[in-house]
Phi, psi and omega in degrees: 000129183285324187300128182230168181299323182296329177293319178295319178297322180295313180298319180293320179294319178298318180296317185284328181268334178088000180203156176296323184298307182292325178295320178297320178297317180296321184274355180060043174230168177281159179297322181294323179294321179292318178297323179295321177302314182295316180296324179297317178297315181297321179292318183295316182268357177055044178205141179287147176260337180232145173287133183283150174064029174243132174230128358292171183301138179234132182281147169279179177300320178294320179295320179295324178298318179290325178295317177301319177298315180299318181292333178275315191279316187298318176298324178294318178296319179296318179296316179296320179299316180295320179297318180294321178294319178293324178296320179296330179272000181077021183259354187212139179170200183225140176227089175262125190248135171246144186237131181264004178221131180299322185296343182289343183300315180297319181288324187284329187305309180294330178295316179295324179298316179293320181297317181298323179294324183277332183230069184295341183263003174272128178284115184247136177205153173250124184262104183283327188294338183249018188302332185243012163229046195289317184294317173300323178295323177295314180296328182277356179084010179284329174229168186244345179206139178238127173271118189215153172251010184233081179292147177230155181273104177221133186296331185268000181238150175238131177252110180265125181292132178261294178197164178267155178211169176234131173275129184231149174283132179244136184215162176290151173299138183092356178295148182301328182286349179296340179287343184272145178284328175212164187256130172265156178307319182298337180295338182266000183296332181256014187251153167274119182260124182259124183228170169288158183280069177229167181292154181300328181298339180267358184250121181299327182299330177275302190285341180249346188235302186279310185297318177300334179267359180068032183252140176237132177294159181296324179207157180234131178230141184241146176215139184286323188254142177299321181299323179290319177301314181294324178296316179296319180295309184291341176267008174080021182274354181161187177238164180216165175240119184225153176291152186298332182292331176291317183292327178295328184271353187291134179285346183259028186300334179285351185253002181221163174235158176231154176220149177290153176268110183086163183301321182261004182080168179239100184267157176213172179228136178262137182236156168250116178264130178224162175291145180306319183291340181257356191298330184266001178301136186299315182293328178293316178297324180293318177300314180299320178296319178296321180294317178298316180297322179296320178295319179291322178297319180298324180294329182276345186291000000 
């Protein structure tokens, strides 16, 4: 196909300036070179683009069709060019986040609010549908960042440490386990354990605490929302294991007690996983910095 972007730019410049001379000056080409472009198009399509012997220049039907194309296509190309340049500078992009832990929603919300104020042109979204197959979704480009506590060694991914946390048993005040300084796995054998509705493999209380000791709770109850879990716990319906940042934010703190899991407690680390190719993007680094700061602020609270 002979038609090129430079031909569209030439036709648009002639239309906007009203003459070959002024259009050539705008395009930084000679008048003869511009005239040659028009003649080449007319010869290729075997149809005139301008009516002869008319001043100012007047387009034929074929010329108007190409001018309409130029007016539609060139602004889109210019916009895409600017977006790509801004993306290369880290000023434009997309941040779709997948979360591997239900409790992270409370922690993440204020971080996203601050990020949106600082980066209004970054497209931000939380992808709920891939929350528990998050790393394959990250590798496939379906999401751009995964909040995870389970780093894996993969050449195409980078796991940036956000902050450390401790998972603690939470119970109503007056619960029998409140007498203990720390919780052993066997202590939960007679308890109703309240968890988020995820598989046991995703819950540290099972894979790091109960299962290695061969202990099963007396009953298991699930709730989608942290607020519902806390309501069930404080009303004596069971116990739960939650990260310390959730417990610090709870409005019902006067109604519950917490204890460490095991003599030394059960610590974890939260990570932000991103693709290697995106790790140095300015807005990505800024989000990670805000997340780290939120974790540190929570520890001091």
